C-alpha positions in Angstrom: 22.3 39.6 -3.9 25.9 38.9 -4.8 28.3 38.7 -2.3 32.2 39.2 -2.5 33.7 36.1 -0.6 37.3 35.5 0.7 39.7 34.2 -2.2 41.3 32.1 -0.1 41.9 28.3 -0.5 40.2 25.8 2.1 43.7 25.2 3.7 44.7 28.9 4.0 41.0 29.7 5.3 41.5 26.7 8.0 44.7 28.1 9.0 44.0 31.9 9.1 40.7 30.4 10.9 43.0 28.9 13.4 41.6 25.9 12.8 43.5 22.5 12.6 41.2 19.7 11.3 43.8 16.9 11.1 43.5 14.0 12.5 42.1 10.3 12.4 38.4 9.7 13.3 37.6 10.3 16.9 34.7 7.8 19.0 32.1 9.4 19.6 30.5 7.0 22.3 30.7 8.2 26.0 30.5 11.6 24.6 28.1 14.3 26.2 26.6 15.8 22.6 24.8 18.5 24.4 27.6 20.4 26.7 30.5 21.2 24.1 33.8 21.4 25.7 35.4 24.8 26.2 38.6 25.8 25.7 41.2 27.6 28.6 42.6 29.5 25.4 39.3 31.1 24.2 36.3 29.5 22.2 36.5 26.5 20.4 36.5 27.4 16.3 35.2 25.6 14.0 34.9 26.2 9.9 31.4 25.3 8.4 31.4 24.9 4.4 28.1 25.6 2.7 26.6 26.4 -0.2 27.8 29.2 -2.5 24.7 30.3 -4.1 24.5 34.1 -4.4 21.5 34.0 -1.8 23.1 31.4 0.5 26.0 33.6 2.1 24.1 36.1 3.7 21.2 33.8 5.5 24.7 31.9 6.5 26.0 34.8 7.8 23.1 35.9 9.8 22.2 32.6 11.3 26.1 32.1 12.7 25.5 35.7 14.4 23.2 34.2 15.9 24.9 31.0 16.9 28.0 32.6 18.3 26.1 35.2 19.9 24.2 32.5 22.2 27.2 30.1 22.4 30.5 32.3 23.7 32.2 28.7 24.2 32.0 28.0 20.1 32.9 30.5 17.3 31.6 28.6 14.0 33.0 30.5 10.5 31.4 29.9 7.2 33.3 29.3 3.8 31.4 28.3 0.5 31.9 25.3 -1.1 34.3 24.4 -3.9 33.1 24.8 -7.0 33.6 20.7 -7.8 32.9 20.0 -4.0 32.9 16.4 -4.7 36.0 15.8 -5.7 37.3 18.8 -3.4 36.1 17.6 -0.4 37.3 14.3 -1.1 40.8 15.9 -1.2 40.2 18.1 2.0 39.3 15.1 3.8 42.6 12.8 3.1 45.0 15.8 3.7 42.9 16.7 6.8 41.9 20.0 5.8 38.2 19.0 5.5 35.6 21.7 7.6 34.5 20.3 10.8 30.8 20.9 9.5 29.5 20.5 6.3 26.9 20.1 3.5 26.5 17.2 1.3 24.2 15.7 -1.0 23.8 12.3 -3.5 25.9 9.4 -3.9 29.3 11.1 -3.3 27.7 12.2 0.6 27.7 8.9 1.1 30.6 7.8 -0.4 32.6 10.2 1.7 30.6 7.7 4.8 32.0 4.5 3.0 35.4 6.0 2.9 35.3 6.4 7.1 35.7 10.5 6.6 32.2 11.3 8.3 31.4 10.9 11.9 29.1 8.4 12.7 26.1 10.9 14.4 24.2 7.4 15.9 25.7 8.1 19.7 24.9 12.0 19.3 21.3 11.4 18.0 20.3 9.0 20.3 21.7 10.9 23.1 20.2 14.4 22.0 17.3 13.8 19.7 13.7 13.4 20.7 11.5 10.5 19.0 9.3 13.8 18.0 12.4 15.3 15.9 13.2 12.3 14.1 9.4 11.8 13.2 9.4 15.3 11.7 11.6 14.1 8.9 10.4 11.9 6.2 11.7 8.4 6.7 12.6 8.4 3.0 14.6 11.2 3.5 15.7 10.1 7.0 17.1 6.6 6.6 18.7 7.6 3.2 21.8 9.1 5.8 22.7 5.6 6.9 25.5 3.5 5.3 24.9 -0.5 4.2 26.6 -1.3 7.6 24.3 1.4 10.0 26.7 4.4 10.6 24.5 7.7 10.5 26.5 9.9 8.7 23.9 12.9 8.1 20.7 14.9 9.2 18.4 16.5 6.6 18.9 19.7 5.4 15.3 20.4 3.3 13.1 18.6 1.8 12.9 19.1 -2.1 9.9 16.9 -3.6 9.3 16.3 -7.4 6.2 17.1 -9.1 4.1 18.5 -11.6 4.2 22.4 -12.8 1.2 22.9 -14.9 0.4 26.2 -17.0 -3.3 27.1 -16.4 -3.7 29.3 -18.9 -2.6 26.6 -21.7 -5.2 24.2 -20.0 -7.9 26.7 -19.9 -7.0 27.5 -24.0 -7.2 23.5 -24.8 -10.1 23.1 -22.5 -8.3 20.2 -20.7 -8.8 19.5 -16.5 -6.0 20.3 -14.4 -4.1 17.5 -12.9 -5.3 16.1 -9.9 -4.0 13.4 -6.8 -5.5 10.5 -8.6 -3.8 11.4 -11.5 -1.8 8.1 -13.2 0.4 8.0 -15.9 -2.4 7.4 -18.1 -4.5 10.1 -17.2 -0.8 12.3 -17.9 -0.7 10.9 -21.3 -4.2 11.8 -22.3 -3.3 15.4 -21.1 0.1 15.8 -23.3 -1.8 14.5 -26.3 -4.7 17.2 -26.3 -2.1 19.8 -25.0 0.7 19.1 -27.8 0.5 21.6 -31.0 1.8 21.3 -34.2 2.0 23.8 -37.0 2.0 21.9 -39.9 5.0 19.4 -39.8 6.5 21.4 -37.0 5.4 21.2 -32.8 5.5 24.4 -31.7 3.8 23.3 -28.1 4.3 19.8 -26.1 1.9 18.3 -23.7 4.9 17.9 -20.8 9.0 17.7 -20.3 11.5 15.6 -17.8 15.3 16.1 -17.1 16.6 12.5 -18.5 18.8 12.2 -15.8 19.6 9.7 -12.7 16.8 10.8 -10.3 14.3 12.0 -12.5 14.0 8.4 -14.8 14.5 6.3 -11.5 11.0 8.2 -10.7 9.4 6.4 -13.7 11.2 3.0 -12.9 10.0 2.8 -8.9 6.2 3.6 -10.4 6.4 0.7 -12.8 7.6 -1.6 -9.9 11.3 -1.8 -10.7 14.5 -0.5 -9.2 18.0 0.9 -10.7 19.8 -1.4 -7.9 18.7 -4.6 -6.6 17.0 -3.9 -3.2 18.5 -7.2 -1.7 22.0 -6.5 -3.3 23.6 -3.2 -3.8 26.0 -4.7 -6.3 23.4 -6.0 -8.7 21.9 -3.7 -11.6 18.0 -3.8 -12.3 18.2 -1.1 -14.8 17.3 -4.1 -17.5 15.0 -5.9 -15.7 11.2 -6.0 -17.3 10.0 -3.1 -14.7 12.7 -0.3 -15.8 12.7 -1.3 -19.3 8.7 -1.1 -19.3 9.4 2.5 -17.4 12.3 3.6 -19.6 10.2 2.8 -23.0 7.0 4.8 -22.0 9.2 7.5 -21.8 10.8 7.0 -25.3 7.5 6.4 -26.8 6.5 10.1 -25.5 9.2 11.9 -26.9 10.0 9.6 -30.2 6.7 7.9 -31.4 3.9 10.3 -29.9 6.3 13.1 -30.1 4.4 14.5 -27.1 7.6 15.5 -24.9 10.6 17.2 -26.4 14.3 16.7 -26.1 16.6 19.0 -25.1 17.3 20.0 -28.4 14.0 20.8 -29.4 13.4 23.4 -26.4 17.0 24.7 -27.5 18.9 22.8 -25.3 17.7 24.9 -22.1 16.8 23.4 -18.9 13.0 21.8 -18.6 12.2 24.7 -15.9 13.3 26.9 -18.6 11.1 25.6 -21.5 8.1 25.4 -18.9 8.9 29.5 -18.2 9.3 30.0 -22.0 5.6 28.5 -22.3 7.2 25.7 -25.0 5.8 23.1 -22.8 2.2 23.1 -20.8 3.6 20.9 -17.6 7.1 20.1 -16.2 8.7 17.3 -14.0 10.2 19.6 -11.6 10.7 19.9 -7.9 10.1 22.5 -5.3 13.5 23.5 -5.3 12.3 25.0 -8.6 9.4 27.1 -7.1 11.3 30.4 -6.6 12.6 30.4 -10.3 9.0 29.6 -11.8 7.3 32.3 -9.6 10.0 34.8 -10.7 10.1 34.1 -14.4 6.6 33.1 -15.7 3.9 35.6 -17.2 1.2 33.0 -16.8 -1.2 31.3 -14.1 1.4 28.6 -12.5 -0.2 25.0 -10.9 0.8 22.4 -9.1 0.4 18.7 -8.7 1.6 15.7 -7.1 3.6 13.3 -9.5 1.2 11.0 -11.1 0.9 7.6 -10.0 2.6 4.9 -12.0 1.1 1.2 -12.9 2.6 0.1 -9.5 3.0 2.3 -6.9 2.9 6.1 -6.1 6.1 7.7 -5.4 8.1 11.2 -5.4 11.6 12.0 -5.1 13.2 13.2 -1.7 16.6 15.0 -2.2 19.1 13.9 0.2 20.7 16.8 0.9 22.0 16.9 4.7 24.4 18.1 7.0 27.6 16.1 8.4 30.9 16.4 11.0 34.1 15.7 9.4 35.9 12.5 11.2 38.6 14.4 11.7 37.5 17.4 13.5 38.8 18.1 16.8 36.1 19.2 18.4 33.2 16.5 17.4 30.9 17.9 21.0 31.3 21.7 19.5 30.6 20.4 16.1 27.5 18.3 17.3 25.8 21.3 18.9 26.1 23.4 16.1 24.8 20.7 13.4 21.8 20.8 16.5 21.6 24.4 15.2 21.4 23.6 11.8 18.5 21.2 12.0 16.6 23.5 14.1 13.3 24.6 13.1 15.0 28.4 13.1 17.4 27.6 10.3 14.8 25.6 8.4 12.2 28.7 8.4 15.6 30.9 7.3 16.2 28.9 4.3 12.5 28.2 3.8 11.8 32.5 3.5 15.2 33.2 1.6 14.6 30.6 -1.4 11.4 28.6 -0.8 13.3 25.7 0.0 10.7 23.2 1.4 11.8 22.6 4.9 12.9 18.9 5.6 10.7 19.1 8.7 7.0 18.7 7.8 5.6 20.6 10.8 7.0 23.5 9.0 5.5 23.4 6.0 2.6 25.4 7.0 5.4 28.2 7.7 6.7 27.6 3.9 3.5 27.9 2.7 2.8 31.0 4.4 6.1 32.4 2.8 5.1 31.8 -0.3 1.9 33.6 -0.3 3.6 36.4 1.1 5.9 36.8 -1.1 4.1 35.7 -4.3 0.1 36.8 -3.6 -1.2 37.3 -6.9 1.1 34.1 -8.4 0.5 31.9 -5.1 -3.1 32.5 -4.4 -4.5 29.4 -5.9 -1.1 27.5 -6.3 -1.7 23.9 -4.5 1.0 23.9 -2.5 0.7 21.2 -0.7 0.9 19.0 -3.5 4.7 19.2 -2.8 4.1 17.8 0.8 1.8 15.0 -0.4 4.8 12.3 -0.2 6.4 13.5 2.6 3.5 13.4 4.9 2.0 10.3 2.9 5.0 8.4 2.8 5.3 7.8 -0.3 8.7 9.7 -1.1 12.1 7.8 -2.3 15.3 8.8 -2.5 17.8 8.3 -5.2 18.9 4.6 -5.7 23.0 4.1 -5.2 25.0 1.0 -6.3 28.0 0.2 -3.7 30.4 1.7 -5.8 29.5 5.2 -7.9 33.1 5.6 -9.3 31.9 6.1 -13.1 28.1 4.8 -13.1 26.2 8.1 -13.6 28.4 8.6 -17.0 28.1 5.4 -18.3 24.5 5.7 -17.6 23.9 9.3 -18.7 25.9 8.3 -21.8 23.4 5.7 -22.9 20.3 7.9 -21.5 21.6 10.6 -23.9 21.5 7.9 -27.3 18.3 6.2 -26.0 16.0 9.6 -25.5 17.9 12.8 -26.7 19.5 11.4 -30.0 17.0 8.5 -30.4 19.7 6.4 -31.6 19.8 3.6 -29.2 17.1 1.0 -28.2 15.9 0.4 -24.5 17.3 -3.0 -24.4 21.2 -1.4 -24.5 20.4 -1.3 -20.8 21.4 -5.2 -20.5 25.2 -3.3 -21.8 24.7 -0.8 -18.9 23.6 -3.2 -16.5 27.1 -5.4 -17.5 29.1 -2.6 -17.3 27.9 -1.2 -13.7 28.0 -4.1 -12.3 31.7 -4.8 -13.2 32.4 -1.6 -11.4 31.4 -3.2 -8.5 34.0 -5.8 -8.2 36.3 -3.0 -7.3 36.3 0.0 -4.4 35.5 3.4 -5.1 36.6 6.1 -2.6 34.0 8.8 -4.3 32.5 10.1 -7.5 34.2 12.6 -9.8 31.8 14.4 -10.1 27.8 15.0 -8.6 25.0 13.8 -11.1 22.6 15.9 -8.7 20.7 19.1 -10.4 22.1 22.1 -8.8 18.8 22.9 -7.1 19.5 26.3 -5.3 
């Protein structure tokens, strides 16, 4: 349901809440993270910024009531993320008005950390989290919250995983066997060809579809054994190396040669998720974050399978959504105490139940599956929910690759991908020019990207 939120700026909110977040980064060494320090004038007051999507504020307020009741020395206030989180948070951090605890993702979260605006969590984690908790997270996702110099700027929020949704009704009509855990890209292509339907010169149903964006294309590049970023040097671009070019050409050929995948224009410029819901495509490459929308919107039987293995390796995407603490907070110990609550099993279960978000902790996967089956007893009856967690459990999840300086990088790559995949007006070899432009950017130092390329997964 929609929730009316105050129309305060973050600066006004902080002032009204009685919180001053100004100040330089505080040293974490020597602190006792598990014992927040009370103030004589009353409880420590913190501001927590997180998603503004309609379902989230009620959840946050309910969970904060529990936290505040059990922590009388800490009072946490929730405020929704600004519309342009990457840009607005950057300016708030520079002005000293950033929230004490916040969510972040993608390249901009790391950019904040690289700029020294996020508290290094290593001393807190070492002192206050046991190894069992750390092992409960996907290693790929957990490791994504470290800067190149080893500082830990976040902890996982939830674990989105890319998989293959498919329309069982269309598969049955075409007499095509359902995707399996052993599917390769060759199996994937064979099925796409059988599931593509034409009426005269017009294609009326396509085999599958992908979103031509940063992380979705990367899954194919990684599957071919390639990378965007040189693993040995984050300033060097690998997008024009043979494995990356082969993967991108495979995708291009499916759209423009075989015509078994549509362009965004072919499906009326709707999202890949909506094209699947509308029955225009038999399969779609999307994440567990899309599960609720798909189950709510479809009238056909939905299946899900792990993302098909590439010629060189099996990969799937793990989201990099996480929680961090502002380096300028006046109350780092109290902020850490609250962050522990955000990564708790109770908070993970609450998000899993409210929006079917795949928990970051592996031990909660079965709870999550139970919420799905409880909410959709008919549609989820035969749904292979374990397929989403396959990469998380078996350790083949990867996260979006990031250059040292991401300012302007997404725009350069996306412009070229639009020409290649959506319009069919550029050759794959043009990625060499993309790499040259990206490597030129790496010679400068950026603070934060101007926008987030991450899909709105909520």
